[in-house]
C-alpha positions in Angstrom: 0.0 0.0 0.0 1.1 3.5 -0.7 0.0 6.8 0.8 0.8 10.3 -0.3 1.0 13.6 1.7 1.0 17.1 0.3 1.7 20.4 2.1 3.0 18.9 5.4 6.7 20.1 5.1 8.1 17.0 6.8 11.8 16.3 7.3 11.9 13.0 5.5 15.1 11.7 7.2 13.5 12.3 10.6 10.2 10.6 9.4 12.2 7.6 8.3 13.9 7.5 11.7 10.6 7.6 13.5 9.3 4.8 11.2 12.3 2.8 12.2 11.3 3.3 15.8 8.1 1.5 15.1 10.1 -1.6 13.9 12.5 -1.3 16.9 9.6 -1.2 19.3 8.2 -4.4 17.8 11.6 -6.1 18.0 12.2 -6.4 14.2 15.7 -6.7 12.8 15.8 -3.7 10.6 18.2 -1.9 8.3 18.0 1.6 6.9 19.2 2.7 3.5 19.3 6.2 2.2 19.9 7.4 -1.3 19.5 10.7 -3.1 16.1 9.6 -4.3 14.5 7.9 -1.3 14.8 6.4 2.2 14.2 2.7 2.7 13.8 0.4 5.7 13.9 -3.4 5.5 12.6 -5.3 8.5 12.1 -8.9 9.4 12.1 -11.5 12.2 9.9 -10.0 14.9 8.6 -12.2 17.8 5.5 -10.0 17.9 4.6 -10.2 14.2 5.5 -13.7 12.8 5.4 -13.1 9.1 6.7 -15.3 6.4 9.0 -12.8 4.7 10.0 -9.2 5.4 8.7 -5.7 5.2 10.0 -3.0 2.9 9.1 0.6 3.6 10.1 3.4 1.1 9.8 7.1 1.8 10.3 9.3 -1.3 9.6 12.7 -2.5 10.1 16.2 -1.1 9.2 17.5 2.3 6.0 19.2 1.0 5.0 16.3 -1.3 6.0 12.7 -0.3 4.9 9.2 -0.3 5.3 6.3 2.1 5.1 2.8 0.5 4.6 -0.4 2.6 5.3 -3.8 1.0 5.0 -7.1 2.7 7.3 -9.4 0.8 6.6 -13.1 1.4 8.8 -16.1 1.1 6.1 -18.3 -0.4 7.7 -21.5 -1.7 4.7 -23.2 -3.2 2.9 -21.8 -6.2 -0.8 -21.2 -5.7 -1.8 -24.0 -8.1 -0.1 -26.6 -5.8 -2.3 -25.8 -2.8 -4.6 -28.8 -3.6 -1.7 -31.2 -3.9 0.0 -29.7 -0.7 -3.3 -30.0 1.2 -3.7 -33.7 0.2 -0.1 -34.6 1.2 0.5 -32.4 4.3 -3.1 -31.8 5.5 -2.9 -28.1 4.7 -0.2 -27.3 7.2 1.8 -25.0 4.9 -1.4 -23.4 3.6 -2.6 -22.7 7.1 0.7 -21.2 8.0 0.6 -19.0 5.0 -2.9 -17.8 5.9 -1.8 -17.0 9.4 1.2 -15.1 8.2 -1.1 -13.0 5.9 -3.5 -12.3 8.8 -0.6 -11.1 10.9 0.7 -9.0 8.0 -2.7 -7.3 7.8 -2.6 -6.5 11.5 1.0 -5.2 11.2 0.1 -3.0 8.3 -2.8 -1.4 10.2 -0.6 -0.7 13.2 2.1 0.7 10.9 -0.2 3.2 9.1 -1.6 4.3 12.5 2.0 5.0 13.6 2.9 6.8 10.4 -0.2 9.0 10.6 0.6 10.0 14.2 4.3 10.7 13.3 3.3 12.9 10.3 1.0 14.9 12.6 3.8 15.3 15.2 6.4 16.3 12.6 4.4 19.0 10.9 6.7 21.7 9.5 9.8 19.8 10.8 11.6 20.4 7.5 11.4 24.1 8.1 12.6 23.7 11.7 15.5 21.5 10.7 16.6 24.0 8.1 16.5 26.8 10.6 18.7 24.8 13.0 21.3 24.4 10.3 21.3 28.1 9.4 22.1 29.1 13.0 
């Protein structure tokens, strides 16, 4: 999912740090990467959110017009067409595990967006404040 904000004037580096705080609070192993174009966080292996894969978050744009993109990247081994065969052989264990992971992923995404919305509210005009600190 991807959300866009306009007119907020947010320090994107600070926003990315605060998004990283969400993953730290939930005991994810996370890494942050920053390029000239965007900021990215990759997070996985949380005891609170047992997902089969990892989360990729990208923050891109300008302080007054930016997007935050949340992707849940799964490690699905079986193609969807083999679900019937897998169910016959393993009693649906892997299919059930996949469904549980997707359910947890939905919960994670809801909490993530709630956190981002709050952070954006808190950081309103932070790009202007950050620029003023550097000028002093």
